[in-house]
N, C-alpha and C positions, 0 to 999 in steps of 0.2 A: 474433310480438308483440315489441314493444320492451320493455325492462326496465320502463319507466314504465307501459306499458299492462298488463303482467302484474301489476305492483304494485297498480294501480287495481282490476283484476279481483279480486285477493285481498282488498282492502279492502272491496269491495262484498259479496263472499260472506260475509266476517266480519260485516259490519253486518246482512246478511240474517238470519243465524243468531242473533246476539245481540239483535236487536230483537224476536224472536218471530214474524217473518213465516213462518218454516218451520212453526211450530206452527199458525198461522192457516190455512195451506193444508192441512196434514195433518188438521186437525179436520174438514174437509169431505170427506175420503175416506170412502167408504161402508163399506169393510171394512178391518180391520187389514192392512196391506200390508208386504211385506218392506222392509227398510231400504235395499235397493239402488235403490229409487225415490227420486228427489230432487224437491224442489219448485222449485228454481232450476237450470235447465239452461243450459249455455253453447252458444249458437248454434242448437241443435236438441235436441229431446227424443229419448230412446231409444224404440225400438219398444215398444208396450204400456204407455207411460207412464201412470201414474194421473192422473186429473183431479180437481181443477184443478191446474194447474202454471204455471210462468212460464219463459220463455226470455229470456235477456239477450243483447243484441247490442252489441258495441263497435265503433265505426268507427275509422278511422285518426285519429291525433291531428294537430293543427295547432299549430305554434309561433306564438304571437301576440306574445310579447315576449321580449327577451333582455336580461339585465343582467349586470354584472360582479359576481362573488362573491369577487373577489380576483385576484391576479396569475395564478393557475394554474387558475381555474375560472370557469365561466359558469353563470348561473341562467337557466332558461327557464320561461315560463308556457305551458302547453299546454292546448288545448281538446280534449276527447274526447267525441264524441256517443255517448250510451248510451241504448238503449231496453229497457224491460221489456215483454214481450209475455205477457199473461195469457190462458190458454186454459181455458174451462169447458165442461162438459156438464151435462145435468140431474142432480140429486142426489136420490136416493130419500128422501122424507120432508121435503124442503126445498121450501117453496112459492114461493120466488123463481124468476124466469125465469133463463135462462142469461145474459141480458144484465145483469140485476140482480146476479147472482153475480159476473160479470166486473167490473162497476162497483164493487162492494163491495171486491173484492180489489185493484183498482187504487187505490181510495181508501186502503186500508191501506198500500200502497207509498208514496203521496204523504205519508202521515203520517211515514214513516221517512226518506225521501230528499228531501222538499220538494215544494211545490206545493199542499198542502192549504190550503183557505181559512181554517181556524180553528186548525190545529195546526202549530206550528213543527217543522221537521225534527228528528227524534229521533236520527238516525244521525250519528256522528262517524267520518269515514273517515280512517284512519291509514295512511300510506305508510311503507315501510321506508326509502325514499330520497326526501327532499323532503317537501312537505306538500300537502294538498288545500285549495283555496279553496272557498267555498260553491258547491254545485251550483246550476245554473240550470235550474229546471223550464222546459220548452219547451211541451209540449202533451200532451193525452191524448184518445183517441177510441176508439170501439167499431167493430168490424167483424163482421157476421154471416157466419160461414163457411158454415153450412147450418142446417137446422131443429134440429139437436142439438148444435151447437158454436158458440161465440162467442169472439171475441178482443178484448182491450182493450189498447191500446198506451199506454204512458207514456214520454215522451221527456225526456231531460235533456242538458245540456251540462255535463259534469264538467270542472273546471279544476284543474290541478296546477301547483305551483311546484317545480321539480326542479333539482338540480345536474347539470351536464354538464361533465365534465372535458375540458380542451382539451390 
């Protein structure tokens, strides 16, 4: 990962925790589980992961603009495609279908990162180097994995304005 991509990953994880998304997912776990289970996984979940959970994927960044930040440095605007993949299974005592659970959790993500129809994005992503521009919600959709598992994908185009020393 580039320094910029790692910085964005760190900012997303921080926003996930501070926004309460971790607690929203954990509240749906049927039993108290060890703290080594996480609700937000990077690229894939661990074997035996508790449901529901989310997997985040970051694609390679693309430089869209370059500007001079002075005689010895350059500023770049970079677009980074990011997807949140929510996975659900039936929850004992919860009358919602696995699709309804996945849609509910995806909606909570859009409240934090953007794309919700009535709630402005709550997260402020802060980078160690440079700054984040407003994230661009792209799309969301559900995928039935099988009778007992459902996935909901929420896609964004994250934009950063970062210094690049020359």
